[in-house]
C-alpha positions in Angstrom: 9.2 8.8 -16.8 6.2 7.8 -14.7 4.1 4.7 -14.8 0.3 4.2 -14.9 -1.1 1.0 -13.5 -4.7 0.0 -13.1 -5.9 1.2 -9.7 -2.9 3.5 -9.2 -3.3 7.2 -9.1 -0.1 8.9 -10.4 1.4 12.1 -9.1 0.2 14.2 -12.0 2.1 17.3 -11.0 5.4 15.4 -11.0 4.5 13.6 -14.2 3.6 17.0 -15.8 7.0 18.5 -14.8 8.9 15.4 -16.0 7.1 15.4 -19.4 7.5 19.1 -19.8 11.2 18.9 -19.1 11.5 16.0 -21.6 9.6 17.9 -24.2 11.9 20.9 -23.8 15.1 18.8 -24.0 13.9 16.8 -27.0 12.9 20.0 -28.8 16.2 21.6 -28.2 18.1 18.6 -29.4 15.9 18.0 -32.4 14.5 14.6 -31.3 11.2 15.1 -33.1 9.5 11.8 -32.3 10.1 12.2 -28.6 9.2 15.9 -28.7 5.9 15.2 -30.5 4.7 12.6 -28.1 5.9 14.6 -25.1 4.1 17.7 -26.3 0.8 15.9 -26.6 1.2 14.2 -23.3 2.1 17.5 -21.7 -1.1 19.0 -23.0 -3.2 16.1 -21.7 -1.6 16.2 -18.2 -1.8 20.0 -18.1 -5.6 19.9 -18.7 -6.0 17.1 -16.0 -7.6 14.7 -18.4 -6.2 11.9 -16.4 -5.8 8.2 -17.0 -7.1 7.9 -20.5 -6.2 5.4 -23.2 -4.5 8.2 -25.1 -2.1 8.8 -22.2 -1.1 5.1 -22.3 -0.6 5.3 -26.0 1.6 8.4 -25.7 3.7 6.7 -23.0 4.2 3.8 -25.3 5.2 6.1 -28.1 7.7 7.9 -25.8 9.2 4.5 -24.8 9.5 3.4 -28.5 11.1 6.7 -29.5 13.5 6.5 -26.5 14.5 3.0 -27.5 15.1 4.1 -31.1 17.1 7.1 -29.9 19.2 4.8 -27.6 20.0 2.5 -30.5 21.1 5.4 -32.7 23.3 6.8 -29.9 24.7 3.3 -29.2 25.6 3.0 -32.9 27.3 6.4 -32.8 29.5 5.6 -29.8 30.6 2.2 -31.0 33.0 3.8 -33.5 34.4 6.2 -31.0 
């Protein structure tokens, strides 16, 4: 994922590619929470809206969804 910091201009084309890839993978695997946040973020980046509060919110949602997914996967592999 990419990071947005005050005063830092991210590489939006790289961010757009990464988010688009994440969206596709999450959709194919049925990870709805990740897919939904990535889909909206992909749209914002594609339309060059830039560094908006919504972008930061979506990044936080993606991080939360990723953490929940990681916990679920960790729980699945512990019994293996």
